[in-house]
C-alpha positions in Angstrom: 13.3 -2.5 20.1 13.0 -4.7 22.9 13.1 -3.9 26.3 15.1 -4.9 28.8 14.6 -8.3 31.2 13.8 -5.7 34.3 11.4 -4.1 31.9 9.4 -6.9 30.6 5.9 -7.6 31.2 4.0 -7.9 33.8 6.0 -5.3 35.6 4.5 -4.3 39.2 2.4 -1.2 39.5 2.6 1.6 41.8 -0.2 2.3 43.6 -2.4 4.5 46.6 -3.1 5.0 50.2 -6.5 6.0 51.0 -6.4 9.8 52.3 -9.3 11.3 54.3 -8.8 14.7 52.5 -7.3 16.5 49.8 -3.6 16.7 50.9 -2.4 20.2 51.2 0.9 20.9 48.6 3.6 20.3 51.0 2.1 17.0 52.2 4.6 15.3 49.7 8.4 14.7 48.8 9.1 17.6 46.1 5.5 18.8 46.2 2.1 17.6 45.9 0.7 17.0 42.0 -2.9 16.6 41.8 -4.1 14.4 39.0 -7.7 13.1 38.2 -8.4 9.4 39.5 -10.3 7.9 36.5 -12.9 5.4 36.4 -11.3 2.3 34.7 -8.4 -0.4 34.0 -5.2 0.2 35.1 -3.0 -0.3 31.7 0.1 -0.6 31.0 1.3 -0.1 28.0 4.8 -2.2 26.5 5.4 -0.8 23.5 8.8 -2.9 22.2 9.2 -6.0 19.6 5.0 -5.8 19.8 2.8 -3.9 21.3 1.2 -5.5 24.7 -1.2 -4.4 27.3 -1.4 -5.6 30.9 -3.5 -5.6 34.0 -2.1 -3.6 37.3 -2.0 -7.8 38.2 -0.3 -9.1 35.7 -3.1 -10.0 32.9 -2.4 -9.9 29.3 -5.3 -7.4 28.0 -3.9 -7.2 24.9 -7.0 -9.0 23.9 -9.6 -7.1 25.4 -8.4 -3.9 23.9 -7.9 -4.4 19.9 -9.0 -0.5 19.6 -5.9 0.7 21.7 -3.5 -1.8 20.5 -4.0 -0.3 17.3 -3.5 3.2 18.5 -0.6 2.4 20.5 1.3 1.6 17.1 1.8 5.5 17.3 4.7 5.1 20.3 8.4 5.0 19.2 9.9 1.7 20.4 11.3 0.7 23.8 8.8 3.0 25.6 6.2 1.7 28.9 3.5 3.7 30.1 1.1 3.8 33.0 -2.0 4.5 32.7 -5.8 4.2 32.4 -8.1 2.7 29.6 -11.4 4.4 29.4 -14.7 4.3 28.0 -16.6 8.0 27.5 -20.7 7.3 27.3 -22.9 10.6 26.5 -20.1 12.6 28.2 -19.4 10.4 31.5 -16.9 7.5 31.9 -18.9 3.5 31.9 -17.2 1.3 33.6 -19.9 -1.3 32.6 -18.9 -1.1 29.2 -15.2 -1.8 30.1 -16.3 -4.8 31.9 -18.4 -5.8 29.0 -14.8 -6.9 27.1 -13.1 -9.0 29.7 -15.2 -12.4 28.2 -16.4 -11.0 24.8 -15.7 -13.0 21.7 -13.8 -11.4 18.9 -17.0 -10.5 17.3 -18.1 -8.7 19.9 -15.1 -6.9 20.9 -14.7 -5.8 17.2 -18.4 -4.6 17.6 -17.7 -2.6 21.1 -14.6 -1.4 19.7 -16.7 0.4 17.2 -19.4 1.3 19.5 -18.0 3.1 22.2 -14.3 2.8 21.9 -11.6 3.1 24.5 -9.4 5.8 25.4 -5.8 5.7 26.7 -4.8 8.3 29.4 -1.3 8.2 30.3 -0.3 9.6 33.5 3.2 8.0 33.5 6.6 6.5 31.6 8.6 3.5 32.8 11.0 3.6 29.9 11.8 5.4 26.9 14.3 4.5 24.1 14.2 1.1 26.1 15.5 2.6 28.7 14.5 2.6 32.6 13.0 5.9 34.0 11.5 4.6 36.8 14.1 5.8 39.1 13.9 9.3 38.2 12.0 11.7 40.0 7.9 12.4 39.1 8.9 15.3 37.9 11.5 13.9 35.3 9.3 11.3 34.2 6.2 14.2 33.8 8.9 16.5 31.3 9.2 12.8 29.3 5.9 12.0 29.1 4.6 15.3 27.6 7.7 15.1 25.0 6.9 11.4 23.8 2.9 13.0 23.8 3.9 15.3 21.8 3.2 13.1 18.7 -0.1 11.3 19.7 -3.4 11.4 19.2 -6.9 10.1 20.2 -7.0 7.9 21.5 -4.1 7.9 23.1 -4.2 11.4 25.7 -2.3 12.5 28.3 -3.6 13.1 31.9 -3.8 16.6 33.3 -1.9 17.6 36.4 -1.8 20.4 39.0 0.6 21.5 41.3 -2.3 24.1 42.3 -4.2 23.0 45.8 -7.3 25.3 44.5 -7.2 24.0 41.4 -7.0 20.4 42.7 -10.2 21.2 44.8 -11.9 23.0 41.7 -11.6 19.5 39.9 -12.6 17.1 42.9 -15.5 19.8 43.2 -16.7 19.6 39.2 -15.1 16.2 37.5 -17.6 13.6 39.4 -20.2 15.0 37.3 -18.0 13.0 34.2 -17.6 9.8 36.6 -14.5 10.8 37.7 -14.0 9.3 41.5 -11.8 12.0 43.2 -7.6 12.6 43.0 -4.6 10.5 43.0 -2.1 12.6 44.5 1.6 12.0 44.3 5.2 13.9 45.1 6.9 15.6 42.8 10.5 14.3 43.6 9.0 10.3 44.3 10.5 7.8 41.9 8.4 5.0 40.6 8.3 1.6 43.2 5.9 -0.4 41.9 3.7 -2.5 44.5 4.4 0.4 46.7 1.3 2.6 48.2 3.3 6.0 47.9 0.8 8.0 46.2 -2.6 9.1 47.9 -6.1 8.9 46.8 -8.7 11.0 47.6 -12.3 9.5 46.7 -15.7 11.2 47.3 -17.8 9.5 49.0 -21.7 9.5 49.6 -23.7 8.7 53.0 -27.0 6.3 51.9 -28.8 4.0 54.0 -28.6 0.2 52.5 -30.4 -2.8 54.0 -28.1 -5.2 56.5 -29.8 -9.2 55.4 -26.6 -10.8 56.9 -23.3 -10.8 58.8 -20.4 -12.5 58.7 -19.2 -14.0 61.9 -21.6 -14.4 64.8 -24.4 -12.5 64.8 -23.8 -11.3 69.1 -20.2 -9.6 67.1 -20.4 -9.5 63.4 -17.2 -9.3 61.7 -19.0 -7.6 58.3 -22.0 -6.8 57.4 -24.0 -7.9 53.8 -25.7 -5.6 52.1 -28.4 -5.5 49.9 -30.7 -3.2 48.3 -34.8 -3.8 46.5 -34.2 -4.4 42.8 -37.5 -5.3 40.9 -39.0 -5.8 44.3 -36.2 -8.3 45.1 -33.8 -8.0 48.0 -30.2 -8.7 46.2 -27.2 -8.4 47.7 -24.7 -5.0 46.6 -22.2 -6.0 48.7 -20.7 -5.6 52.0 -19.0 -3.4 54.6 -15.1 -3.3 55.7 -14.2 -5.1 59.1 -16.1 -3.4 61.9 -14.8 -1.7 64.8 -14.8 -3.5 67.7 -17.0 -1.4 69.4 -19.2 -1.3 66.7 -20.0 -4.9 66.4 -20.6 -5.1 69.7 -23.3 -2.7 69.8 -24.7 -4.2 66.5 -24.8 -7.3 67.9 -27.5 -6.2 70.7 -29.8 -5.1 67.6 -29.5 -7.9 65.2 -32.2 -10.5 65.5 -32.2 -14.1 63.9 -34.7 -14.0 60.6 -38.4 -14.0 62.2 -39.2 -14.4 58.0 -38.2 -16.2 55.5 -35.1 -15.0 53.7 -34.5 -14.3 50.5 -30.8 -15.4 50.3 -28.7 -18.2 51.1 -26.7 -18.8 53.8 -23.5 -19.3 51.9 -22.5 -18.3 47.5 -19.7 -17.9 46.1 -17.4 -14.9 47.1 -18.1 -13.4 43.9 -21.7 -12.8 44.9 -20.5 -10.2 47.6 -17.1 -8.9 46.1 -18.0 -8.1 42.7 -14.3 -7.2 41.7 -11.9 -8.8 44.3 -12.6 -12.4 43.7 -10.2 -14.3 45.8 -10.8 -17.7 47.1 -13.2 -20.2 45.3 -14.4 -21.7 49.0 -18.5 -20.2 49.5 -18.6 -17.7 51.6 -21.2 -18.6 54.7 -23.5 -15.9 55.9 -25.0 -15.5 59.5 -28.9 -14.7 58.0 -30.7 -11.8 60.2 -33.5 -10.2 60.3 -33.6 -7.0 57.6 -32.3 -4.0 59.1 -31.5 -0.6 57.6 -27.9 0.4 58.3 -26.2 3.6 57.4 -22.9 2.9 55.2 -20.3 5.9 53.6 -19.7 4.4 49.9 -17.2 5.8 47.3 -18.9 6.8 44.0 -17.7 3.8 41.8 -20.6 1.6 41.2 -21.4 -1.2 38.9 -25.1 -1.5 38.6 -27.2 -1.9 41.9 -24.1 -3.0 43.2 -21.0 -1.6 45.2 -17.8 -2.4 43.5 -15.7 -2.2 46.4 -16.2 -2.3 50.5 -18.2 0.3 52.5 -17.8 1.8 55.5 -20.5 1.2 58.2 -21.4 4.3 60.4 -24.8 3.4 62.3 -27.3 1.4 63.1 -30.9 2.7 61.4 -33.9 0.0 62.9 -36.2 3.2 63.4 -36.4 3.0 59.2 -38.4 0.5 58.4 -36.7 -1.7 55.4 -39.6 -1.4 53.2 -38.7 2.6 52.8 -35.7 1.8 51.0 -35.6 2.2 47.8 -32.5 1.0 44.9 
């Protein structure tokens, strides 16, 4: 069964905006619906004349997930699902295992699919029997999704959902042990609006000390901080902060000093060396190197190796702590 032109891939996926705390049940149209925030690859599955898998950025990922493409043969024709591709490894979600699929060859992908197979967690349905369902209320789309999912078997799975704030709070506290990043909160009466941030996301965050070894912008008024951690005895770049508030930049500018010892970092790098998963732009990113100083930051729990997957929030400087006391 073919899909109408408005449902051809790639499609814009619905998005979420950050929330500081778990929203109240009455905070969204139709009441809040709470779901786990999976640590995986956002994936839209199109089951039409052929099975294709697409990222939310419009990239065809069918080749990277031969195991999920094969499993999607279970789906009835004319369906479009929104969900997350995840890999479980020793009882935890393994984002690095997903990344390794990105540039792997056919033989390597076959091996990965065997050793660490992917699973798919569906949380929305955009089309059923070739009919566009995006204008329906979330609760109605969920009812359709649950009906379709009755005939599934793993690795296709249905993401859990609750309207109970207490249960959602329990999920938030306990599921982090399995690598769940937090919660996604949606309104029961909301339609599916691709590209719009109608949903909310509440993420676990840690407060930790890291080393600022460079800034973006002038040292006296830094715009962002470039952060490092000692890895194998060497200070490695692990990420950067979100833009600093004006007052924080002013105060920090009084503390930062030019390097007084040989610095381990270059003065410019490719953007991917700092923004590990937001590699926009090809121009080299220029640093203003500073004498390493300890700073306290708030970071979500999403990490890849020693690197922060997302920008962190600067909290305060800790010049009283020697950088040598910071460990990875």
